[in-house]
C-alpha positions as CSV (number, residue, x, y, z in Angstrom):
1,X,0.1,-0.1,0.1
2,X,1.4,3.4,-0.9
3,X,1.2,6.3,1.5
4,X,-0.4,9.8,0.7
5,X,2.5,12.1,0.4
6,X,2.1,14.7,3.2
7,X,2.8,18.5,2.5
8,X,6.1,18.3,4.3
9,X,9.8,18.3,3.6
10,X,12.1,15.5,4.7
11,X,15.6,17.0,5.3
12,X,18.6,14.5,5.5
13,X,22.4,15.4,5.8
14,X,24.7,12.8,4.4
15,X,28.3,11.9,3.7
16,X,29.8,8.8,2.1
17,X,26.8,6.6,3.0
18,X,25.3,4.9,-0.2
19,X,22.8,3.1,2.1
20,X,20.9,6.5,2.4
21,X,19.1,5.3,-0.8
22,X,17.3,2.8,1.5
23,X,16.1,5.6,3.8
24,X,15.2,7.9,0.9
25,X,13.0,5.1,-1.0
26,X,11.2,4.7,2.4
27,X,10.4,8.4,2.9
28,X,9.6,8.9,-0.8
29,X,6.0,7.9,-0.6
30,X,5.4,9.9,2.7
31,X,6.9,13.3,2.0
32,X,6.2,15.8,-0.9
33,X,9.8,16.8,-0.9
34,X,13.1,15.2,0.0
35,X,16.0,17.5,0.6
36,X,19.5,16.1,1.0
37,X,22.6,18.1,2.0
38,X,25.9,16.1,1.2
39,X,28.9,17.3,3.3
40,X,31.5,16.2,0.9
41,X,31.1,12.6,-0.2
42,X,33.8,10.9,-2.0
43,X,31.8,7.8,-3.2
44,X,28.5,7.3,-5.2
45,X,26.3,8.9,-2.3
46,X,25.5,12.1,-4.2
47,X,24.3,10.2,-7.4
48,X,22.3,7.8,-5.2
49,X,20.6,10.8,-3.8
50,X,20.0,12.6,-6.9
51,X,18.1,9.5,-8.3
52,X,15.5,9.7,-5.4
53,X,15.6,13.1,-3.8
54,X,13.9,16.3,-5.1
55,X,16.9,18.4,-4.1
56,X,20.4,17.5,-3.5
57,X,23.1,20.1,-2.6
58,X,26.8,19.7,-1.6
59,X,27.6,21.9,1.4
60,X,31.1,21.9,2.8
61,X,31.1,25.2,4.6
62,X,30.3,23.1,7.9
63,X,33.6,21.1,7.4
64,X,36.9,21.9,9.1
65,X,39.2,23.4,6.3
66,X,42.3,21.4,7.3
67,X,40.9,17.9,8.0
68,X,37.7,18.2,5.6
69,X,35.5,16.6,8.4
70,X,32.3,17.9,9.4
71,X,32.5,20.0,12.5
72,X,29.3,22.0,12.6
73,X,26.4,19.8,12.3
74,X,24.0,22.6,13.1
75,X,25.2,24.7,10.2
76,X,24.6,21.8,7.8
77,X,21.3,21.1,9.3
78,X,20.1,24.7,9.1
79,X,21.3,24.9,5.6
80,X,19.3,21.9,4.8
81,X,16.2,23.4,6.4
82,X,16.7,26.5,4.5
83,X,16.5,24.6,1.1
84,X,13.2,23.0,2.2
85,X,10.0,24.5,0.5
86,X,7.3,23.0,2.7
87,X,6.1,24.7,5.9
88,X,6.3,21.4,7.8
89,X,10.0,20.0,8.1
90,X,11.0,16.6,9.4
91,X,14.6,15.7,9.6
92,X,16.4,12.2,9.5
93,X,20.1,11.1,10.0
94,X,21.4,9.4,6.9
95,X,21.7,6.2,8.8
96,X,18.2,6.2,10.4
97,X,16.1,3.0,9.8
98,X,12.5,4.0,10.0
99,X,10.6,0.8,11.0
100,X,7.1,2.3,11.1
101,X,6.1,4.6,8.6
102,X,2.5,3.8,8.3
103,X,1.6,6.4,11.0
104,X,3.8,9.1,9.4
105,X,0.9,10.9,7.7
106,X,-1.0,11.2,10.9
107,X,1.8,12.4,13.0
108,X,2.7,15.2,10.5
109,X,-0.9,16.1,10.5
110,X,-1.0,16.5,14.2
111,X,2.2,18.7,14.1
112,X,0.7,21.0,11.4
113,X,-2.4,21.5,13.5
114,X,-0.4,22.2,16.6
115,X,1.6,24.8,14.6
116,X,-1.5,26.3,13.4
117,X,-3.0,26.5,16.9
118,X,0.1,28.1,18.6
119,X,1.1,30.2,15.6
120,X,4.7,29.4,15.6
121,X,6.9,26.4,14.4
122,X,6.8,23.4,16.6
123,X,10.2,21.6,17.6
124,X,9.9,17.9,18.7
125,X,12.5,16.1,20.7
126,X,14.8,13.7,18.6
127,X,15.3,10.4,20.1
128,X,18.1,7.9,18.7
């Protein structure tokens, strides 16, 4: 059964993780928009993301200029949020393994209603 795409963006940060394709394919049917920010992959990750996601951008301003390793996740995450075009945004790490997506639409609907009720963005706790 295919899920109805919710009017929301899913944002994912990735680097050298070709397995992100599994996550993106799982999320594809549930979100209207998939946004990926790659922080400097040297493997096929970017091409895999481009095959599934709506928007893929390479962003390395969050990396240490000497080592090249990411040192500012919040900069990368906020950049990814800035690329999203939907009012409701969910985020995932590239190695997340969502096991239950069947309730995703209902959860997003609750968040949208809550945002409308209080008149400002809602931030939910992220457990991993």
